[in-house]
C-alpha positions as CSV (number, residue, x, y, z in Angstrom):
1,M,20.4,-16.9,-17.4
2,L,18.5,-19.9,-15.0
3,P,19.9,-23.3,-16.0
4,E,17.4,-25.2,-17.7
5,N,17.0,-28.0,-15.0
6,L,15.9,-24.9,-12.5
7,K,13.6,-23.8,-15.2
8,K,12.1,-26.8,-15.6
9,I,11.2,-27.3,-11.4
10,D,10.0,-23.8,-11.6
11,Q,7.4,-24.5,-14.2
12,Q,6.2,-27.4,-12.3
13,L,5.9,-25.3,-9.2
14,I,3.8,-22.4,-10.9
15,D,1.4,-25.3,-12.1
16,L,0.8,-27.1,-9.2
17,L,0.4,-24.1,-7.2
18,G,-2.5,-22.6,-9.8
19,E,-3.9,-26.6,-9.4
20,R,-3.5,-25.4,-5.6
21,I,-5.1,-22.3,-5.7
22,A,-8.3,-23.5,-7.9
23,V,-8.6,-26.3,-5.6
24,L,-9.0,-23.8,-2.6
25,A,-11.5,-22.0,-4.4
26,K,-14.1,-24.6,-4.2
27,S,-13.2,-25.0,-0.8
28,P,-11.9,-21.8,0.6
29,S,-13.8,-22.7,4.3
30,I,-10.2,-24.2,5.4
31,A,-8.0,-23.0,8.1
32,L,-4.8,-21.5,7.3
33,E,-3.2,-22.8,10.5
34,E,-4.7,-26.7,9.7
35,Q,-3.0,-25.9,5.7
36,I,0.2,-25.1,7.4
37,A,0.4,-27.8,10.4
38,S,-0.4,-30.8,8.3
39,F,3.3,-30.9,6.8
40,T,5.3,-29.9,9.8
41,F,7.4,-33.2,9.7
42,S,7.5,-33.3,5.8
43,L,9.0,-29.8,5.9
44,V,11.9,-31.0,8.0
45,Q,12.5,-33.8,6.4
46,A,12.5,-32.1,2.8
47,G,14.6,-29.7,4.0
48,V,12.5,-26.3,3.4
49,P,11.7,-23.7,6.1
50,E,8.3,-23.7,7.6
51,C,8.0,-19.9,7.5
52,L,8.9,-20.4,3.3
53,W,5.7,-22.8,3.7
54,R,3.8,-20.6,6.0
55,N,4.2,-17.5,3.1
56,L,3.3,-19.9,0.2
57,V,-0.1,-21.5,2.0
58,T,-0.8,-17.7,2.6
59,G,-0.4,-16.2,-1.0
60,C,-2.4,-19.2,-2.1
61,T,-5.3,-18.4,0.1
62,A,-5.0,-14.7,-0.7
63,A,-5.0,-15.5,-4.3
64,V,-8.4,-17.4,-4.3
65,A,-9.9,-14.2,-3.5
66,S,-9.5,-12.8,-7.3
67,T,-10.2,-16.7,-8.3
68,L,-13.7,-16.6,-6.3
69,S,-13.9,-13.2,-8.3
70,P,-14.7,-13.7,-12.3
71,P,-14.0,-10.8,-14.4
72,V,-16.7,-8.2,-14.7
73,A,-17.8,-7.9,-18.3
74,T,-18.5,-4.0,-18.9
75,Q,-18.6,-1.9,-22.2
76,P,-15.1,0.2,-22.8
77,R,-15.3,3.5,-21.2
78,R,-13.6,6.9,-22.2
79,V,-11.5,7.5,-19.1
80,T,-9.3,11.0,-18.8
81,L,-6.7,11.2,-16.1
82,V,-6.3,14.3,-14.8
83,G,-2.3,13.9,-13.8
84,G,-2.2,10.8,-15.2
85,R,1.6,11.1,-15.6
86,G,2.3,10.6,-12.0
87,M,2.7,7.8,-10.1
88,M,-0.7,7.2,-8.9
89,G,-2.5,8.2,-12.2
90,Y,0.0,5.4,-13.7
91,F,-1.0,3.0,-11.6
92,F,-4.7,3.7,-12.2
93,K,-4.1,3.9,-16.1
94,Q,-2.5,0.8,-16.5
95,K,-5.4,-0.8,-14.7
96,L,-7.6,0.9,-16.5
97,S,-6.4,-0.2,-19.7
98,A,-5.8,-3.9,-19.1
99,A,-9.7,-3.9,-18.6
100,G,-10.1,-2.6,-22.1
101,H,-11.1,0.7,-21.5
102,D,-9.9,4.1,-23.7
103,I,-7.3,6.0,-21.5
104,S,-6.1,9.7,-22.3
105,I,-4.1,11.9,-20.1
106,L,-4.6,15.8,-19.0
107,D,-1.8,16.8,-17.5
108,V,0.3,20.4,-16.8
109,G,1.3,20.9,-20.3
110,D,-2.1,19.8,-22.2
111,W,-4.5,22.3,-21.1
112,E,-4.6,23.4,-24.4
113,Q,-6.5,20.5,-25.5
114,A,-8.1,20.0,-22.3
115,Q,-11.6,20.5,-24.0
116,S,-10.9,17.8,-26.8
117,L,-9.8,15.4,-23.8
118,L,-12.4,16.1,-21.0
119,E,-16.2,16.7,-23.2
120,K,-16.4,13.2,-24.5
121,A,-15.1,11.8,-21.5
122,D,-17.6,9.0,-19.4
123,L,-15.1,9.4,-16.4
124,V,-12.5,12.1,-15.1
125,L,-10.4,10.5,-12.3
126,V,-8.4,13.7,-10.8
127,C,-4.8,12.4,-10.0
128,V,-3.0,15.4,-8.8
129,P,-1.6,16.1,-5.5
130,I,-3.7,17.6,-2.9
131,E,-2.6,21.2,-2.5
132,Y,-3.8,21.6,-6.4
133,T,-7.0,19.3,-6.6
134,I,-9.6,22.4,-5.7
135,E,-7.8,24.5,-8.3
136,V,-7.9,21.7,-10.9
137,I,-11.5,20.8,-10.5
138,H,-12.3,24.7,-11.2
139,K,-10.5,24.6,-14.1
140,L,-11.7,21.3,-15.9
141,A,-15.4,22.3,-14.7
142,Q,-16.4,24.2,-17.8
143,Y,-15.0,21.4,-20.1
144,L,-17.4,18.3,-18.8
145,S,-20.7,16.9,-20.0
146,P,-23.6,16.6,-17.6
147,T,-23.3,13.1,-18.1
148,T,-19.2,12.9,-17.0
149,A,-18.5,11.2,-14.0
150,L,-16.3,12.8,-12.3
151,A,-13.8,11.5,-9.4
152,D,-10.6,12.5,-7.5
153,I,-8.1,9.9,-5.8
154,A,-7.0,12.8,-3.1
155,S,-6.4,12.2,0.9
156,I,-8.7,15.2,2.1
157,K,-12.5,14.5,0.9
158,T,-14.9,17.0,2.4
159,P,-13.9,20.4,0.8
160,I,-12.8,18.4,-2.2
161,L,-16.0,16.8,-2.8
162,Q,-17.8,19.5,-2.0
163,A,-16.2,21.8,-5.0
164,M,-16.7,18.9,-7.4
165,L,-20.8,19.3,-6.6
166,E,-20.4,22.6,-6.8
167,Q,-18.5,23.0,-10.1
168,H,-20.2,20.0,-11.8
169,S,-23.6,19.2,-12.2
170,G,-23.2,15.3,-13.5
171,P,-22.1,12.7,-11.3
172,V,-19.8,12.8,-8.5
173,M,-17.7,10.7,-6.5
174,G,-14.4,10.9,-4.2
175,L,-12.0,8.2,-3.8
176,H,-8.7,7.6,-1.7
177,P,-6.7,4.5,-2.5
178,M,-4.9,3.6,0.9
179,F,-1.9,3.1,-0.5
180,G,1.4,4.4,-2.8
181,P,3.6,3.8,-5.2
182,G,5.0,0.4,-5.9
183,I,1.4,-1.8,-5.2
184,K,0.7,-3.5,-8.2
185,S,-2.8,-4.4,-8.1
186,F,-5.8,-4.1,-5.7
187,S,-5.9,-7.1,-4.0
188,S,-5.8,-6.6,-0.3
189,Q,-5.8,-3.0,-0.6
190,T,-8.5,-0.7,0.8
191,V,-10.4,2.2,-1.2
192,V,-12.3,4.6,0.5
193,V,-15.8,5.6,-1.6
194,C,-17.4,8.5,-0.6
195,P,-20.5,8.8,-2.7
196,G,-21.5,12.3,-4.1
197,R,-24.0,12.4,-6.8
198,G,-25.5,9.6,-9.4
199,D,-23.6,6.6,-7.9
200,D,-25.1,4.5,-10.8
201,A,-22.4,6.0,-13.0
202,F,-19.3,4.7,-10.8
203,Q,-20.4,1.2,-10.5
204,W,-18.2,-0.5,-13.7
205,L,-15.4,0.8,-11.9
206,L,-15.8,0.2,-8.0
207,A,-16.7,-3.5,-9.4
208,L,-13.1,-3.4,-11.5
209,M,-11.7,-2.5,-8.0
210,E,-13.3,-5.1,-6.2
211,N,-12.7,-7.4,-8.9
212,D,-8.8,-7.2,-8.7
213,G,-9.4,-7.6,-4.8
214,G,-9.9,-4.3,-3.7
215,K,-11.5,-3.4,-0.8
216,L,-14.5,-0.8,-0.3
217,I,-15.0,0.8,2.7
218,I,-18.2,3.7,2.0
219,S,-17.8,6.5,4.2
220,T,-19.3,9.7,4.4
221,P,-16.0,12.6,3.6
222,E,-16.8,13.8,7.7
223,E,-16.0,10.4,9.1
224,H,-13.2,9.7,6.1
225,D,-11.5,13.1,7.2
226,Q,-11.7,12.3,10.5
227,M,-10.3,8.9,10.5
228,M,-7.2,10.3,8.5
229,I,-6.1,12.2,10.9
230,A,-4.5,8.7,12.9
231,V,-4.4,6.6,9.6
232,Q,-2.2,9.4,8.1
233,A,-1.4,12.7,9.6
234,I,-0.3,11.5,13.2
235,R,1.5,8.3,11.4
236,N,3.5,10.6,9.2
237,F,4.2,13.0,11.5
238,Q,5.3,9.9,14.4
239,T,7.4,8.7,11.0
240,F,8.8,11.8,10.2
241,S,9.5,13.1,13.7
242,L,11.3,9.6,13.8
243,G,13.7,10.4,10.4
244,V,14.8,13.8,12.0
245,F,15.6,12.9,15.0
246,L,18.0,10.2,13.8
247,G,19.5,12.7,11.7
248,E,20.0,15.0,13.9
249,E,21.6,12.6,16.2
250,E,23.4,11.6,13.7
251,I,23.3,7.8,14.1
252,D,25.0,5.6,11.7
253,I,22.2,3.7,10.0
254,R,24.5,1.1,7.7
255,R,26.0,0.1,11.0
256,S,23.1,0.2,13.0
257,L,21.5,-2.1,10.8
258,D,24.2,-4.7,11.7
259,F,23.0,-5.0,15.2
260,A,19.4,-4.2,14.4
261,S,16.6,-6.5,15.6
262,P,13.6,-7.1,13.0
263,I,11.5,-4.4,14.4
264,F,14.4,-1.8,14.5
265,R,14.6,-2.9,10.4
266,L,10.7,-2.4,10.2
267,E,11.3,0.8,11.9
268,L,14.3,2.5,9.5
269,D,12.4,0.6,6.6
270,I,8.7,2.6,7.2
271,V,11.2,6.0,7.4
272,G,13.3,5.4,4.4
273,R,9.9,4.5,2.8
274,L,8.0,7.8,3.9
275,F,11.6,10.1,3.0
276,A,11.9,8.5,-0.2
277,Q,8.1,10.2,-1.1
278,S,7.6,13.6,-2.5
279,A,8.2,16.4,0.6
280,P,5.4,18.3,-0.3
281,L,3.0,15.1,-0.7
282,V,4.0,14.2,3.1
283,V,4.0,17.9,4.6
284,D,0.6,18.6,3.0
285,I,-0.7,15.2,4.4
286,M,0.1,16.8,7.8
287,L,-1.1,20.4,7.2
288,A,-4.2,19.8,5.6
289,T,-6.9,20.7,8.3
290,P,-6.8,22.6,11.4
291,E,-7.8,19.2,12.7
292,R,-4.9,17.6,12.2
293,R,-2.1,19.9,13.1
294,E,-4.2,20.0,16.6
295,A,-3.9,16.6,16.6
296,I,0.0,16.6,16.2
297,E,-0.1,19.1,18.5
298,R,-1.5,16.9,21.3
299,L,0.2,13.9,20.2
300,A,4.0,16.0,21.1
301,I,2.4,17.0,24.5
302,T,2.1,13.5,25.3
303,Y,5.8,12.6,24.1
304,N,6.3,15.8,26.1
305,R,4.3,14.4,29.3
306,L,6.3,10.9,28.8
307,A,9.7,12.0,28.0
308,Q,9.2,14.0,31.5
309,L,8.3,10.3,33.2
310,I,11.5,9.0,31.7
311,V,13.4,11.9,33.0
312,E,12.0,11.7,36.5
313,N,12.7,7.9,36.4
314,D,9.3,7.5,37.3
315,R,8.8,3.6,37.0
316,D,5.4,3.2,38.7
317,T,4.0,5.7,36.5
318,L,5.2,4.3,33.0
319,I,3.7,0.7,34.4
320,Q,0.3,2.5,34.9
321,E,0.8,3.8,31.4
322,F,1.8,0.9,29.7
323,K,-1.1,-1.3,31.4
324,A,-4.0,1.7,30.9
325,T,-3.1,1.4,27.2
326,H,-2.8,-2.6,27.5
327,S,-6.2,-2.6,28.6
328,F,-7.2,0.0,25.5
329,L,-5.8,-2.0,22.6
330,G,-7.6,-5.0,24.0
331,E,-8.4,-8.0,21.9
332,R,-6.7,-5.9,18.8
333,M,-3.1,-7.1,20.3
334,N,-3.7,-10.7,19.2
335,S,-4.4,-10.0,16.1
336,A,-1.2,-7.5,16.0
337,V,1.0,-10.3,17.4
338,E,0.1,-12.5,14.4
339,E,0.1,-9.8,11.6
340,S,3.3,-8.1,12.8
341,T,5.2,-11.9,12.9
342,H,4.1,-12.6,9.4
343,V,5.8,-9.7,8.3
344,I,8.9,-10.1,10.4
345,N,9.0,-14.1,9.5
346,T,8.8,-12.4,5.5
347,L,11.2,-9.8,5.6
348,S,13.8,-12.4,7.5
349,T,13.1,-14.7,4.3
350,L,14.3,-11.9,1.6
351,L,16.7,-11.0,4.1
352,A,18.0,-14.3,4.3
353,A,17.5,-14.6,0.1
354,K,19.5,-11.5,-0.6
355,E,22.7,-13.1,2.1
356,V,22.6,-16.0,-0.5
357,E,22.9,-13.9,-3.7
358,Q,25.3,-11.6,-2.2
359,K,27.9,-14.4,-0.9
360,Q,27.2,-16.3,-4.5
361,P,29.8,-14.0,-6.5
362,F,32.3,-14.9,-3.8
363,F,31.5,-18.7,-3.8
364,V,31.9,-18.2,-7.8
365,R,35.0,-16.7,-7.5
366,Q,36.9,-19.2,-5.0
367,Q,35.8,-22.3,-7.0
368,G,37.0,-20.5,-9.9
369,A,40.8,-19.8,-8.2
370,I,40.4,-23.7,-6.6
371,A,39.9,-24.7,-10.6
372,H,42.6,-22.2,-11.9
373,Q,45.4,-23.8,-9.2
374,L,44.4,-27.1,-10.0
375,V,45.1,-26.9,-13.4
376,T,48.2,-24.7,-13.1
377,P,51.6,-26.6,-13.3
């Protein structure tokens, strides 16, 4: 239980942060670095680490986004989430319920109630794994009213959007939230929107996501699927391969963390995050289309080519490869360094807090032992 004096300080901090966000909302053009640098000397005097102040200032500035977007008044909708007991389905249930909408769930064991759950819905949102999405669309279409809006959240859009357009005569839209389990809001999260038919029927849903801080990217399904080759398929394969390799090499992960740089730890975190997910989900993202499989094959060829240069100790060619890629990345490198440095600093802060938390019981035991010695005759 928190001590009362700590509770009092925390409440004061919360109140002050609320005031700070409100002031920033009235003058959002103040640069981050200007806010951070203004109190460098005061931070040293107060014993406050600069990374803590930087995270606080960054968090307040990010919170302005929701302050600048007042709640959108909208009439309650009847929404049926197909696959709503999964993790992403649960996320949408929480967000839609909090906005005042009437939510029903249609899951694997609920198809006897399909007609009652679907025919009067204003929106049906399909939240099932990729491998079942088209099959489920075919199955539910017979129950939909022509006025019902039908959408999905799968990571492939072209065949799925086409299936919805063919099976349902009413409004259709493809959505792809570019985040996974663990995210609590749409704030700073990207959602790809692929219009199909009757876009007006979805405006309340898109407004809800934007109002919660979401970033909507309008795309054709073809462009989406092309981009997902790099954003999802190749990335998943790269992380999957590293995890498999570490296992084959029998690397002592626990011991390696004692030696780890922040970057290595982040790499391990990304590997662990991937393997904490559903195996069929991860594998299906890589196998989903011929284009994804062919791109992964080309990546493997690149790996082999570079590995051969390493084996041959061809330093000059490797440097040429490095310089060519340096030119390709261009200005993006500056943002990459800035963003990754922020992530590293935030991770370092979390690890430092955990270290204090783990050591605290030891300190308490030591203090107790000393006190016992003082009172024992």
